[in-house]
N, C-alpha and C positions, 0 to 999 in steps of 0.2 A: 938794618940794611936800608940803603936809601932807595926811593922809588925808581931813581934813574937806572939802578943796576938790575931792577926786576923786569920781568917780562910779563905781558898780558897772559891771562889763563883762560881758556874756554871751559866753561862749566856745563854748557848744554847745547845741543843742536837737536831741534825737533822738526819733523816734516808733517805737513798738513795741507789740506785743500783751501783753508780760509783762516785768516786772522783778523779779529775785530779788536781795535784799540780804543780804549776809553781816553779821550783827549784830556779830560780833567785829572785823571789819576795816573795815566800811562800804563794801566793794567791792560793785559791782553787776554783774550778769549780765543783759544785755538780750536778750530772746528775740523772734524774728520781727520785725526791723526792717523798716520799709516806707516807700515814698514815694508809694504809691497804694493805694486801696481799691476793689476791683471789686464793684459790686452790680448786680442785675438790674433794680432800679427805684428810683425816689426818690418820696417820702421813704423812706429806709432807716435802720435802726438798727444801729449798730456796737456789739457787745457790750462791747468794752473797748479804749479808746484810752490808752496809757500815754506820757506825755511826760517825758522826762528833760531838765532844764534845768540847765546849769552856769554859775555866776557866780563872779567873783573881784573884787578891788579894793573889798571891802566890809567895813566895821567899825562897823556900828550896827544898830539896828532899822530894817528897810526896809518900808514899806507897799507891797506889790506886788500884781499881779493877772496872771493868764494869761487870755487870751481867745482863743476859737476863732470865726472868722468864715467864713460861707458865700461863695461866689463873688459873690453880689449884695451883700455887706457885713453881712448880718444876723448878729447875734450868736447862736451856737448853744450856747455853754458859756462860763462865766466862773468862775474861782476867785479869790477875794479872800483874802489872807493877809499877816501880818507875818512877815518873816524876820529872825532874829537872827543877825548875822554878827559875828565877833570879831576876826579877823585879815585885813587886806587882801591878804596874800600867799597866803591859802588859796583853793583852788577849792572851792566849795560845790556839791554836787549836790542838786538838788530833784526828786523824783519825784511826778508827779501821775497819778492813776488816774481816768479819766472813764468810768464805765460806762453803757451804754445811750444813747450820744450819737446824737441824730437828725440825719442828713445830709438836708437838704431838697432838694438839687439836684446835678446833675452839674457838675463843674468844678473849679477850683482853690481850695482852702480855705487860710486862713492862721492861724497860731498865733503870737500875739504875747505877749512877756513885757515888762511895764512896771513901772517903779518910780515909783509916783504918776503923774505925766503924761509921764515920760521913758521913751522907747522903749529897751529894752535889747537886744532881738534877736527874731528870728522865724524861722519855718520854714513852708513850704508843703507840702501834700500834695494829690493829685488823687483826686477821686471819678470813677470810670470805669464806663461801662456794660459789664457783663460780656458776653462773646460766648457765644451759645447753643452748647452742646456737641453 
């Protein structure tokens, strides 16, 4: 099958508070991975949300976007970008830093990666009411 007929594949989406990238090797160190954010009230502002998304099977310029949606479906963040991929056998890591994201409600949020209208992959995280100490 030719690479022109194939679609990019998302192999991972990871959430954390910090990503350190070694410029020499392009290796990444993820700090404080999480699946939930505890807040005392909503709306709440999360200072830094880092999303690492990995794709493969891509060999062209891809018009892509990453979208974060609240439990009610409202879009709370969106990043539009063109991604240049050269080799379909390579796994490409993309790091997105979303600073000061407002979380308007408690519940399960979704992060989706799309290539145009094609869904590549997603990840969920919960916003939970913190228990009083």
